[in-house]
ZAMARGU-4260 file (C-alpha; in steps of 0.2 Angstrom, whole numbers, plus 5000, padded with zeros to 4 digits):
<rodrens>
0) 5000/5000/5000 | 5007/5017/4995 | 5006/5031/5007 | 4999/5046/4999 | 4990/5062/5005
5) 4975/5055/4994 | 4975/5038/5003 | 4978/5047/5021 | 4962/5058/5016 | 4951/5043/5011
10) 4957/5032/5027 | 4952/5049/5038 | 4935/5050/5030 | 4931/5031/5032 | 4936/5032/5050
15) 4925/5047/5053 | 4911/5040/5042 | 4912/5023/5055 | 4911/5033/5070 | 4895/5042/5065
20) 4887/5026/5061 | 4894/5019/5078 | 4886/5035/5087 | 4870/5034/5079 | 4870/5015/5084
25) 4875/5019/5101 | 4860/5033/5102 | 4847/5020/5097 | 4852/5008/5110 | 4853/5022/5124
30) 4836/5028/5118 | 4829/5009/5119 | 4836/5007/5137 | 4829/5024/5142 | 4812/5020/5135
35) 4811/5004/5144 | 4817/5011/5160 | 4804/5023/5158 | 4790/5010/5155 | 4798/5000/5172
40) 4794/5016/5183 | 4777/5019/5176 | 4773/5002/5181 | 4780/5002/5198 | 4772/5020/5200
45) 4756/5013/5197 | 4757/4999/5208 | 4764/5008/5224 | 4762/5026/5221 | 4774/5040/5222
50) 4774/5042/5242 | 4768/5031/5254 | 4753/5043/5262 | 4750/5054/5247 | 4735/5053/5239
55) 4727/5040/5251 | 4713/5049/5259 | 4697/5037/5260 | 4682/5042/5267 | 4678/5024/5273
60) 4685/5011/5283 | 4696/4998/5273 | 4691/4986/5262 | 4701/4972/5270 | 4693/4972/5286
65) 4690/4986/5300 | 4696/4976/5315 | 4705/4989/5324 | 4721/4985/5332 | 4714/4966/5332
70) 4697/4972/5340 | 4680/4972/5331 | 4676/4989/5323 | 4660/4996/5320 | 4663/4990/5301
75) 4666/4973/5307 | 4649/4972/5317 | 4640/4978/5302 | 4647/4965/5290 | 4644/4950/5303
80) 4626/4955/5302 | 4626/4951/5283 | 4623/4935/5274 | 4640/4926/5276 | 4642/4934/5295
85) 4640/4923/5311 | 4638/4926/5328 | 4652/4934/5339 | 4663/4925/5349 | 4672/4929/5365
90) 4690/4928/5366 | 4702/4934/5380 | 4688/4945/5385 | 4686/4954/5368 | 4672/4952/5356
95) 4678/4945/5339 | 4669/4946/5322 | 4667/4931/5313 | 4664/4939/5295 | 4672/4930/5281
100) 4675/4948/5274 | 4686/4952/5289 | 4704/4951/5287 | 4709/4947/5305 | 4695/4937/5309
105) 4697/4924/5294 | 4715/4926/5294 | 4719/4908/5299 | 4718/4893/5288 | 4722/4884/5273
110) 4712/4896/5262 | 4724/4912/5268 | 4740/4902/5265 | 4734/4899/5246 | 4730/4917/5242
115) 4746/4923/5251 | 4757/4911/5240 | 4745/4916/5224 | 4750/4935/5228 | 4769/4931/5231
120) 4770/4922/5213 | 4761/4938/5205 | 4773/4949/5214 | 4787/4939/5207 | 4781/4938/5189
125) 4778/4957/5189 | 4796/4961/5198 | 4808/4947/5202 | 4811/4933/5215 | 4828/4941/5222
130) 4828/4944/5240 | 4813/4934/5242 | 4819/4918/5252 | 4812/4922/5269 | 4796/4929/5262
135) 4794/4913/5251 | 4799/4903/5265 | 4787/4910/5278 | 4772/4910/5264 | 4775/4891/5260
140) 4775/4885/5279 | 4765/4898/5286 | 4752/4885/5293 | 4767/4877/5302 | 4775/4893/5308
145) 4758/4900/5315 | 4754/4882/5324 | 4772/4878/5331 | 4776/4895/5339 | 4778/4895/5357
150) 4764/4902/5367 | 4775/4918/5372 | 4776/4923/5354 | 4762/4919/5340 | 4755/4931/5328
155) 4738/4929/5323 | 4741/4931/5302 | 4759/4931/5296 | 4776/4925/5304 | 4792/4930/5293
160) 4804/4916/5299 | 4824/4920/5305 | 4819/4937/5312 | 4828/4942/5329 | 4813/4943/5340
165) 4813/4950/5359 | 4797/4958/5367 | 4805/4976/5368 | 4818/4984/5357 | 4831/4998/5359
170) 4826/5015/5353 | 4841/5014/5342 | 4836/5003/5330 | 4823/5015/5322 | 4834/5031/5329
175) 4828/5042/5316 | 4809/5040/5318 | 4810/5038/5337 | 4819/5055/5338 | 4806/5063/5325
180) 4792/5057/5335 | 4799/5063/5351 | 4802/5081/5344 | 4785/5081/5339 | 4778/5078/5357
185) 4772/5096/5359 | 4762/5096/5343 | 4755/5079/5345 | 4751/5084/5362 | 4741/5100/5357
190) 4732/5090/5343 | 4727/5076/5355 | 4720/5091/5367 | 4710/5099/5351 | 4702/5082/5347
195) 4700/5074/5364 | 4689/5090/5372 | 4676/5091/5358 | 4659/5091/5361 | 4651/5073/5359
200) 4648/5068/5342 | 4629/5063/5344 | 4617/5064/5359 | 4618/5049/5370 | 4637/5047/5366
205) 4652/5052/5378 | 4665/5052/5364 | 4669/5067/5353 | 4670/5063/5334 | 4682/5052/5328
210) 4685/5042/5344 | 4681/5023/5344 | 4676/5013/5361 | 4685/4996/5361 | 4678/4982/5372
215) 4689/4978/5387 | 4683/4970/5404 | 4684/4985/5414 | 4687/5003/5412 | 4688/5012/5395
220) 4699/5012/5380 | 4696/5023/5367 | 4707/5026/5350 | 4707/5038/5337 | 4714/5032/5322
225) 4723/5042/5307 | 4728/5026/5298 | 4719/5010/5301 | 4725/4994/5292 | 4735/5003/5280
230) 4720/5014/5275 | 4719/5032/5280 | 4704/5039/5289 | 4699/5055/5279 | 4689/5065/5293
235) 4700/5061/5307 | 4716/5066/5296 | 4708/5082/5292 | 4706/5085/5311 | 4725/5081/5313
240) 4735/5090/5299 | 4752/5091/5311 | 4751/5073/5316 | 4748/5068/5298 | 4764/5078/5293
245) 4774/5070/5306 | 4769/5051/5299 | 4774/5058/5280 | 4791/5061/5288 | 4794/5046/5297
250) 4805/5033/5287 | 4799/5016/5292 | 4781/5019/5295 | 4770/5004/5287 | 4759/5015/5277
255) 4756/5003/5262 | 4749/4988/5269 | 4736/4980/5282 | 4748/4980/5298 | 4750/4998/5297
260) 4741/5008/5311 | 4743/5024/5318 | 4732/5031/5331 | 4730/5041/5349 | 4725/5028/5362
265) 4717/5032/5379 | 4716/5022/5393 | 4705/5027/5409 | 4710/5025/5426 | 4704/5007/5431
270) 4706/5000/5413 | 4713/4983/5408 | 4717/4977/5390 | 4719/4958/5393 | 4732/4948/5386
275) 4732/4946/5367 | 4743/4945/5351 | 4747/4956/5336 | 4744/4950/5318 | 4764/4948/5312
280) 4781/4950/5318 | 4787/4960/5303 | 4782/4976/5313 | 4787/4985/5330 | 4774/4995/5338
285) 4779/5012/5345 | 4772/5021/5359 | 4775/5039/5363 | 4771/5044/5379 | 4758/5059/5380
290) 4750/5058/5396 | 4757/5045/5409 | 4751/5044/5426 | 4757/5033/5440 | 4753/5015/5440
295) 4752/5012/5423 | 4761/4997/5413 | 4764/4989/5398 | 4768/4969/5400 | 4775/4961/5383
300) 4782/4943/5383 | 4781/4944/5403 | 4792/4958/5404 | 4784/4974/5413 | 4788/4993/5405
305) 4782/5008/5410 | 4778/5023/5398 | 4787/5038/5399 | 4780/5057/5394 | 4790/5063/5378
310) 4799/5047/5377 | 4796/5032/5363 | 4793/5014/5369 | 4796/5000/5355 | 4789/4984/5356
315) 4786/4967/5347 | 4767/4966/5347 | 4766/4948/5341 | 4772/4943/5359 | 4758/4940/5371
320) 4756/4958/5378 | 4743/4966/5390 | 4742/4986/5397 | 4733/4991/5413 | 4729/5009/5421
325) 4727/5006/5439 | 4728/5022/5445 | 4712/5033/5452 | 4701/5046/5445 | 4712/5060/5450
330) 4727/5053/5441 | 4717/5056/5424 | 4720/5045/5407 | 4735/5037/5400 | 4738/5043/5383
335) 4749/5037/5370 | 4752/5041/5351 | 4754/5025/5343 | 4762/5019/5325 | 4768/5004/5317
340) 4785/5003/5310 | 4794/4991/5301 | 4805/4978/5310 | 4823/4984/5307 | 4829/4967/5301
345) 4816/4966/5287 | 4826/4971/5271 | 4819/4984/5259 | 4815/4971/5245 | 4805/4960/5258
350) 4795/4977/5262 | 4790/4980/5245 | 4785/4962/5243 | 4775/4963/5259 | 4768/4979/5254
355) 4761/4971/5238 | 4754/4955/5246 | 4745/4963/5260 | 4740/4979/5252 | 4722/4984/5258
360) 4709/4973/5248 | 4720/4962/5237 | 4718/4947/5247 | 4699/4950/5247 | 4700/4953/5228
365) 4710/4937/5226 | 4695/4927/5236 | 4683/4936/5224 | 4692/4929/5208
</rodrens>
């Protein structure tokens, strides 16, 4: 090959043309990848929403149940009167609904295990099986786990295996959210005062609007829910805008599935909440003490603890637990702000899968299909 100026020009021109063709090809590939990524984001956004709490105001109770914190709400009572409902059953001093539409009351049995497994398969088809080892193991062997658990810890609905467990947890495991709640103590206390001292909702009732009375063997236990089983209660939220903002700032609040609740909880002097279990071990229940008179105590897994005003108490409510207020009328009520946070050892991929499986209404829809 003879080297000349003309040959060099031809080689340079050919090289430039090749580079241009490669640039066009690379640009086309990059555009395809970008389009695929945008489509994936659209699918994820449709399923989970852009924020755990944004746009989730609903005017009614959750479709999936209506049992508040494990006890029968008015929605469950109404369902229990329907065609598929049955008589109420007394357990541990509480009235439990036996409606087939109620999530907590119909949770046990092979039917739920099958629905859980089908929901997990749907999730894996949409997204991935990666990181689903414990969730798959838990769903597959759920009946065995629930039946073989020691009586000190026996969640009623779902048990995730291989999670570290203890009745009480250090505040350090959810430090950001605990500190945020404690810093919000004055705002939450003021908001409690505003909703607690309203006139009764209707004649013949002693409770202000939004408050619910729970069955107890003695005394009174009242709750004011902002989020009940993963569903915001719109009227209550509107009355508590500062508390709602606090919930939106929490990093580990369970906002997208039926295991998430947030409420003000009041125990009157002499009240007793008898021993019972929570629905799952994937959450930690957090109590921020607002008013804590003497002689109030929480016992979890046989370990007693006392609340403290302005401080958070973290416990695993899948352990057998009870609470009581043995003070006199002059002591006033015990008041806490309660939120459900993720267990710190539940991984992000597992949280996303559990949000999908236990989305309010999903298991009920499965049954309808």
